[in-house]
N, CA and C of each residue as an Amber inpcrd file, in Angstrom:
protein
   345
 149.2770000  89.9010000  69.8870000 148.1530000  89.2300000  70.5020000
 147.6610000  88.1110000  69.6070000 147.6700000  88.3410000  68.2910000
 147.2170000  87.3330000  67.3520000 148.0980000  86.0940000  67.4460000
 149.3920000  86.2460000  67.6340000 150.3370000  85.1380000  67.7380000
 150.0550000  84.3250000  68.9930000 149.7410000  84.9730000  70.1070000
 149.4450000  84.2550000  71.3420000 148.1810000  83.4130000  71.1920000
 147.1650000  83.9320000  70.5500000 145.9130000  83.2000000  70.3450000
 146.1640000  81.9740000  69.4750000 146.9850000  82.1400000  68.4270000
 147.3170000  81.0190000  67.5500000 148.1000000  79.9470000  68.3150000
 149.0710000  80.3610000  69.1090000 149.8640000  79.4250000  69.9020000
 148.9860000  78.7090000  70.9230000 148.0940000  79.4580000  71.5500000
 147.1780000  78.8710000  72.5230000 146.2650000  77.8400000  71.8550000
 145.7320000  78.1770000  70.6930000 144.8390000  77.2630000  69.9640000
 145.5920000  76.0030000  69.5530000 146.8190000  76.1480000  69.0900000
 147.6310000  75.0010000  68.6940000 147.9540000  74.1200000  69.8940000
 148.3140000  74.7300000  71.0010000 148.6070000  73.9750000  72.2260000
 147.3830000  73.2090000  72.7030000 146.2330000  73.8520000  72.6660000
 144.9880000  73.2090000  73.0810000 144.6470000  72.0320000  72.1660000
 144.8240000  72.2080000  70.8650000 144.5540000  71.1310000  69.9070000
 145.4750000  69.9350000  70.1710000 146.7460000  70.1960000  70.4230000
 147.6850000  69.1120000  70.7100000 147.3280000  68.3980000  72.0110000
 146.9620000  69.1620000  73.0150000 146.5960000  68.5950000  74.3110000
 145.3620000  67.7200000  74.1850000 144.3520000  68.1910000  73.4930000
 143.1200000  67.4160000  73.3110000 143.3830000  66.1620000  72.4880000
 144.1850000  66.2900000  71.4650000 144.5100000  65.1320000  70.6220000
 145.2670000  64.0720000  71.4030000 146.2060000  64.4780000  72.2300000
 146.9710000  63.5370000  73.0460000 146.0790000  62.8660000  74.0720000
 145.1980000  63.6190000  74.6950000 144.2740000  63.0470000  75.6780000
 143.3400000  62.0380000  75.0430000 142.8670000  62.3370000  73.8250000
 141.9730000  61.4220000  73.1170000 142.7000000  60.1130000  72.7940000
 143.9360000  60.2060000  72.3170000 144.7070000  59.0030000  71.9930000
 144.9780000  58.1810000  73.2460000 145.2740000  58.8490000  74.3430000
 145.5230000  58.1490000  75.5980000 144.2620000  57.4440000  76.0770000
 143.1270000  58.1130000  75.9920000 141.8650000  57.5010000  76.4110000
 141.5440000  56.2860000  75.5560000 141.7860000  56.3750000  74.2440000
 141.5320000  55.2300000  73.3710000 142.4330000  54.0650000  73.7320000
 143.6990000  54.3160000  74.0080000 144.6150000  53.2220000  74.3330000
 144.2330000  52.5770000  75.6540000 143.7150000  53.3460000  76.6060000
 143.2980000  52.7660000  77.8780000 142.0060000  51.9830000  77.7240000
 141.0660000  52.4650000  76.9190000 139.8040000  51.7640000  76.7050000
 140.0190000  50.4450000  75.9990000 140.8110000  50.4420000  74.9500000
 140.9780000  49.2290000  74.1600000 141.9760000  48.2760000  74.7840000
 142.7990000  48.7300000  75.6790000 143.8400000  47.8870000  76.2470000
 143.3190000  46.7030000  77.0150000 142.2470000  46.8610000  77.7830000
 141.7910000  45.7710000  78.6360000 141.1510000  44.6540000  77.8310000
 140.2540000  44.9820000  76.9180000 139.5610000  43.9520000  76.1670000
 140.4050000  43.3560000  75.0490000 141.4500000  44.0380000  74.6100000
 142.2230000  43.5280000  73.4870000 143.1950000  42.4300000  73.8940000
 143.5670000  42.3460000  75.1620000 144.5740000  41.3470000  75.5310000
 144.0110000  39.9420000  75.6110000 142.6880000  39.7730000  75.5360000
 142.1190000  38.4380000  75.6200000 142.4050000  37.5950000  74.3910000
 142.9060000  38.2090000  73.3190000 143.1920000  37.4550000  72.1140000
 144.5810000  36.8290000  72.1480000 145.4020000  37.1900000  73.1080000
 146.7370000  36.6270000  73.1770000 146.7090000  35.2840000  73.8970000
 147.6750000  34.4590000  73.5880000 147.7490000  33.1390000  74.2140000
 148.0600000  33.3000000  75.6990000 147.4490000  32.4640000  76.5000000
 147.6600000  32.5230000  77.9410000 148.6850000  31.4740000  78.3420000
 149.5460000  31.8440000  79.2490000 150.5050000  30.8800000  79.7510000
 149.9280000  30.2210000  80.9970000 150.5610000  29.1400000  81.4300000
 150.0860000  28.4180000  82.6070000 150.0540000  29.3230000  83.8330000
 150.9590000  30.2810000  83.9160000 150.9980000  31.1680000  85.0820000
 149.8200000  32.1440000  85.0910000 149.1690000  32.3440000  83.9550000
 148.0130000  33.2290000  83.8760000 146.7320000  32.5270000  84.2840000
 146.7940000  31.2130000  84.4290000 145.5920000  30.4350000  84.7190000
 145.2400000  30.5100000  86.2010000 143.9490000  30.4080000  86.4820000
 143.4340000  30.4610000  87.8430000 142.8800000  29.0960000  88.2010000
 143.1510000  28.6470000  89.4140000 142.6220000  27.3710000  89.8730000
 141.2250000  27.5740000  90.4330000 140.3750000  26.5410000  90.2440000
 138.9860000  26.6510000  90.6830000 138.3910000  25.2660000  90.8870000
 137.2350000  25.2800000  91.5480000 136.4220000  24.0710000  91.6660000
 135.1060000  24.3520000  90.9550000 134.7060000  23.3950000  90.1020000
 133.4420000  23.5400000  89.3870000 132.3110000  23.2890000  90.3700000
 131.3860000  24.2250000  90.4730000 130.2210000  24.0770000  91.3380000
 128.9990000  23.6560000  90.5530000 128.8720000  24.1730000  89.3060000
 127.7060000  23.8440000  88.4930000 128.0650000  24.0360000  87.0250000
 127.5200000  23.1660000  86.1760000 127.6850000  23.2840000  84.7310000
 126.2930000  23.3970000  84.1140000 126.0530000  24.4690000  83.3540000
 124.7750000  24.6670000  82.6880000 125.0390000  24.7170000  81.1830000
 124.9930000  23.5340000  80.5520000 125.3120000  23.4380000  79.1260000
 124.3150000  24.1960000  78.2690000 123.0450000  24.1670000  78.6260000
 122.0160000  24.8440000  77.8370000 122.2490000  26.3510000  77.7770000
 122.6680000  26.9290000  78.8900000 122.8900000  28.3800000  78.9530000
 124.3380000  28.7660000  78.6360000 125.2050000  27.7640000  78.3910000
 126.6340000  28.0010000  78.1480000 127.2700000  28.7650000  79.3170000
 126.9760000  28.2810000  80.5590000 127.5090000  28.9280000  81.7590000
 128.1110000  27.8880000  82.6900000 129.0580000  28.3570000  83.5060000
 129.6950000  27.5120000  84.4960000 129.8650000  28.3180000  85.7770000
 129.5900000  27.6740000  86.9040000 129.7920000  28.3100000  88.2060000
 131.0850000  27.7770000  88.7700000 132.0000000  28.6860000  89.1060000
 133.3190000  28.3180000  89.6050000 133.5930000  28.9820000  90.9470000
 134.1390000  28.1960000  91.8670000 134.6990000  28.7390000  93.1080000
 136.1810000  28.8940000  92.8040000 136.6080000  30.1250000  92.5710000
 137.9450000  30.3580000  92.0340000 138.8410000  31.1580000  92.9630000
 140.1320000  31.0480000  92.6790000 141.1310000  31.8730000  93.3460000
 141.1690000  33.2420000  92.6860000 142.1470000  34.0380000  93.0570000
 142.3030000  35.3810000  92.5060000 142.5180000  35.3050000  90.9970000
 141.7970000  36.1470000  90.2670000 141.9880000  36.2610000  88.8190000
 142.7660000  37.5510000  88.5990000 144.0630000  37.4240000  88.3870000
 144.9510000  38.5890000  88.3540000 144.6200000  39.5680000  87.2400000
 144.3730000  39.0620000  86.0270000 144.1420000  39.9950000  84.9140000
 142.8330000  40.7720000  85.0510000 141.9240000  40.2870000  85.8900000
 140.6690000  41.0070000  86.1330000 140.6810000  41.7430000  87.4670000
 141.7860000  41.6200000  88.2100000 141.9130000  42.2190000  89.5310000
 140.7210000  41.8000000  90.4060000 140.4260000  40.4840000  90.3680000
 139.2630000  39.9420000  91.0610000 139.7160000  39.0280000  92.2040000
 139.1850000  39.2490000  93.4010000 139.5480000  38.3910000  94.5400000
 138.8740000  37.0160000  94.4130000 139.3150000  36.0520000  95.2250000
 138.6750000  34.7340000  95.2230000 137.1920000  34.8500000  95.5690000
 136.3630000  34.0670000  94.8770000 134.9190000  34.0550000  95.1260000
 134.2920000  32.9300000  94.3200000 132.9990000  32.7610000  94.4830000
 132.2310000  31.8340000  93.6490000 131.3370000  32.6720000  92.7670000
 131.3890000  32.4140000  91.4560000 130.5660000  33.1920000  90.5340000
 130.2770000  32.4140000  89.2630000 129.3030000  32.9020000  88.5300000
 128.8880000  32.2970000  87.2680000 129.5990000  33.0160000  86.1220000
 130.1440000  32.2230000  85.2080000 130.8060000  32.7440000  84.0170000
 130.0980000  32.2140000  82.7810000 130.1100000  32.9820000  81.7210000
 129.7470000  32.4710000  80.4120000 130.9960000  31.7940000  79.8560000
 130.8290000  30.9060000  78.8900000 131.9880000  30.2700000  78.2680000
 132.0890000  30.6910000  76.8080000 133.3140000  30.8460000  76.3430000
 133.5610000  31.2430000  74.9590000 133.0820000  30.1550000  74.0080000
 133.3170000  28.9050000  74.3920000 132.9890000  27.7660000  73.5490000
 132.2500000  26.7310000  74.3940000 131.0390000  26.3860000  74.0190000
 130.2320000  25.4260000  74.7840000 130.9210000  24.0740000  74.9230000
 131.8080000  23.7330000  74.0100000 132.5300000  22.4600000  74.0760000
 133.3930000  22.3650000  75.3370000 133.7830000  23.4990000  75.9070000
 134.5640000  23.4900000  77.1440000 133.8010000  22.8030000  78.2670000
 132.4890000  22.9190000  78.2510000 131.6570000  22.3610000  79.3180000
 131.5400000  20.8380000  79.2380000 131.8700000  20.2650000  78.1090000
 131.7730000  18.8170000  77.9230000 132.8420000  18.0580000  78.7090000
 133.9100000  18.7130000  79.0750000 135.0340000  18.0340000  79.7160000
 135.0510000  18.1420000  81.2390000 134.0370000  18.8090000  81.8300000
 134.0270000  18.9840000  83.2880000 132.6380000  18.7410000  83.8560000
 132.6110000  18.4970000  85.1650000 131.3430000  18.3620000  85.8890000
 131.5220000  18.9240000  87.2950000 130.4120000  19.1180000  87.9890000
 130.4580000  19.6610000  89.3480000 131.3960000  18.8250000  90.2090000
 132.2340000  19.5150000  90.9790000 133.1980000  18.8570000  91.8590000
 134.5930000  18.7570000  91.2750000 134.7370000  18.9140000  89.9650000
 136.0580000  18.8290000  89.3300000 136.9240000  20.0220000  89.7050000
 138.2100000  19.7750000  89.8240000 139.2010000  20.8410000  89.9820000
 139.6620000  21.2060000  88.5710000 139.7430000  22.5020000  88.3010000
 140.1120000  22.9800000  86.9750000 141.0780000  24.1550000  87.0680000
 141.6630000  24.4750000  85.9230000 142.4100000  25.7180000  85.7350000
 141.7800000  26.4020000  84.5370000 141.6790000  27.7330000  84.6090000
 140.9990000  28.4550000  83.5360000 141.5730000  29.8470000  83.3570000
 141.2450000  30.4120000  82.2100000 141.5250000  31.8260000  81.9660000
 140.1860000  32.4910000  81.6710000 140.0850000  33.7400000  82.0550000
 138.8470000  34.4890000  81.8440000 139.1820000  35.9330000  81.5280000
 138.2260000  36.5950000  80.9220000 138.3740000  38.0220000  80.6370000
 136.9850000  38.6470000  80.6170000 136.9610000  39.9590000  80.6700000
 135.6910000  40.6820000  80.5770000 135.5390000  41.0960000  79.1260000
 134.4950000  40.5760000  78.4880000 134.2570000  40.8360000  77.0730000
 132.8230000  41.3370000  76.9140000 132.6830000  42.5250000  76.3900000
 131.3560000  43.0820000  76.1860000 130.5500000  43.2030000  77.4660000
 131.2150000  43.4440000  78.5760000 130.5370000  43.6120000  79.8580000
 130.2650000  42.3210000  80.6050000 130.5800000  41.1710000  80.0030000
 130.3450000  39.8730000  80.6510000 131.6730000  39.1840000  80.9460000
 131.7110000  38.4490000  82.0430000 132.8980000  37.6690000  82.3680000
 132.8170000  36.3510000  81.6100000 133.8570000  36.0670000  80.8260000
 133.8520000  34.9560000  79.8870000 135.0430000  34.0390000  80.1420000
 134.7890000  32.7440000  80.3100000 135.8640000  31.7600000  80.4080000
 136.3740000  31.5120000  78.9930000 137.6700000  31.7290000  78.8060000
 138.2800000  31.5580000  77.4880000 138.8700000  30.1660000  77.3200000
 139.5440000  29.6730000  78.3650000 140.1160000  28.3370000  78.3460000
 139.7610000  27.6490000  79.6520000 139.6570000  26.3230000  79.5930000
 139.2690000  25.5390000  80.7660000 139.8900000  24.1640000  80.6250000
 140.6100000  23.7410000  81.6440000 141.1980000  22.4100000  81.6080000
 141.1100000  21.7370000  82.9710000 140.7350000  20.4720000  82.9820000
 140.6870000  19.7220000  84.2460000 142.0940000  19.6000000  84.8300000
 142.1880000  19.6260000  86.1640000 143.4650000  19.4160000  86.8400000
 143.5970000  17.9230000  87.0960000 144.6890000  17.3540000  86.6450000
 144.9120000  15.9320000  86.8450000 145.5500000  15.7080000  88.2140000
 144.9890000  14.7970000  88.9810000 145.5070000  14.5360000  90.3360000
 146.6490000  13.5670000  90.3140000
């Protein structure tokens, strides 16, 4: 009986440890990929609706954002770097990358689309 209890305790410890590691990898996986370079295929097309330089925010009418599993819509984003807002104005067509960082949707890269 003592051997069964020891085996059970060891099995439970391994199971809990594996579950904890899996949960950590799933939690950190989403926010950690924003540090990698984005390719052109990762970019989303959008139209700038409003630029708020003081608040470091931009309103975009965008297509599907695949990495966020977000359908097309118009929404306000914070920007990683306020300098991104200097190159665009309302009405411009742009391509951008975004991610969810610290609970907020953040534009990481932004480039005007040349016609």
